[in-house]
C-alpha positions in Angstrom: -1.5 -9.7 -44.8 -3.9 -10.7 -42.0 -7.4 -9.4 -42.2 -9.1 -8.7 -38.9 -12.9 -8.0 -39.0 -13.7 -4.4 -37.9 -15.7 -5.5 -34.8 -12.7 -7.4 -33.5 -10.5 -4.4 -34.0 -13.0 -2.3 -32.0 -13.1 -4.9 -29.2 -9.3 -5.3 -29.1 -8.8 -1.5 -29.1 -11.2 -1.1 -26.2 -9.5 -3.9 -24.2 -6.1 -2.3 -24.8 -7.3 1.2 -23.9 -8.8 -0.3 -20.7 -5.6 -2.0 -19.7 -3.6 1.2 -20.3 -6.0 3.3 -18.4 -5.7 1.0 -15.4 -1.9 1.5 -15.3 -0.6 3.8 -12.6 0.7 3.6 -9.1 -1.3 2.8 -6.0 -0.5 6.4 -4.8 -2.1 7.7 -8.0 -5.3 5.8 -7.1 -5.3 7.2 -3.6 -4.6 10.7 -4.8 -7.8 10.5 -6.9 -9.7 10.2 -3.6 -8.6 13.6 -2.5 -7.6 15.5 -5.7 -8.3 19.0 -4.3 -6.1 18.4 -1.2 -3.3 17.0 -3.4 -3.4 19.9 -5.9 -3.2 22.4 -3.0 0.2 20.9 -1.9 3.6 22.2 -2.9 5.4 20.3 -5.7 8.0 18.8 -3.4 5.3 17.5 -1.1 3.4 16.1 -4.0 6.5 14.3 -5.1 7.0 12.8 -1.6 3.5 11.5 -1.7 3.9 10.0 -5.2 6.9 8.1 -4.0 5.4 6.9 -0.8 7.4 9.0 1.6 6.0 11.0 4.6 7.4 13.5 7.1 6.4 15.3 10.3 3.6 17.8 9.8 1.7 15.7 7.2 -2.0 15.3 7.8 -3.8 12.0 8.0 -5.0 12.5 4.4 -1.5 13.1 3.2 -0.3 10.0 4.9 -3.2 8.0 3.4 -2.3 9.2 -0.1 1.3 8.2 0.4 1.0 4.9 2.3 -2.7 3.9 2.2 -4.8 2.6 5.0 -3.0 1.4 8.1 -3.4 -2.2 9.3 -4.4 -0.9 12.7 -5.3 2.4 14.4 -4.4 2.8 18.1 -6.1 5.5 20.1 -5.5 6.1 23.8 -8.6 5.8 26.1 -10.2 9.0 27.1 -8.2 11.0 24.5 -11.3 12.3 22.6 -9.5 11.8 19.2 -6.7 14.3 19.8 -4.0 11.7 19.3 -3.9 8.4 17.5 -1.3 6.1 15.9 -1.5 4.4 12.5 0.4 1.1 12.4 1.5 -0.4 9.1 2.5 -4.0 8.6 5.4 -5.6 6.8 5.7 -9.3 5.8 8.6 -11.6 5.8 8.8 -15.0 4.3 10.7 -17.7 6.1 11.0 -21.5 5.9 9.0 -23.4 8.5 12.0 -25.6 9.2 9.9 -28.7 9.1 10.0 -31.2 6.2 6.5 -32.1 5.2 4.4 -32.9 2.3 2.5 -29.9 1.0 0.2 -29.0 -1.9 1.3 -26.7 -4.7 -0.9 -25.6 -7.5 -0.5 -28.8 -9.5 1.0 -31.4 -7.3 2.1 -32.5 -3.8 5.8 -32.1 -3.0 8.1 -32.8 -0.1 10.1 -30.0 1.4 10.1 -27.1 3.8 7.2 -24.8 3.0 7.6 -21.1 3.4 5.7 -19.2 6.1 4.6 -15.6 5.7 4.8 -13.7 8.9 3.4 -10.2 9.5 5.1 -7.7 11.8 4.7 -4.0 12.6 7.0 -2.1 10.3 6.0 1.5 10.7 4.2 3.5 13.4 2.9 7.0 12.6 1.7 9.0 15.5 -0.7 12.0 15.0 -1.6 14.8 17.4 -4.5 17.0 16.3 -4.4 15.3 12.9 -0.7 16.1 12.2 2.2 13.6 12.2 4.4 14.2 15.2 6.4 10.9 15.3 7.4 8.4 12.6 8.9 5.2 13.9 10.4 2.7 11.5 10.6 -0.8 13.0 13.4 -3.1 11.8 12.5 -6.5 10.3 12.7 -9.3 12.8 15.5 -11.8 12.3 
């Protein structure tokens, strides 16, 4: 039988507990920012937020809890904050199409490196802090 000194058991137990406590979804972490708002919602709305879904009528806090911070906020000039649009980005990975030598973690290799390209994937329009339009934008080809 393996004998582990008590101090090591305590340290290992603490590390394991810390790792397990850190588990959870990104939505769970954002919900902790506004716990009172989240608890006040109906169960079906809470479930939508937990699964990253939104619908018309959601407030900006509800959208934040479901999707996080937008990549960009658009606000019309002279609008005094009545309407604004949150834009979320998507990423696609494509080959550059050019053969070249490029660096990997450990070595140089020849080939066609992948290029990550960002695009607008979702636009959420608010009027008086409520979602009025949700536009899903298809991935570029």
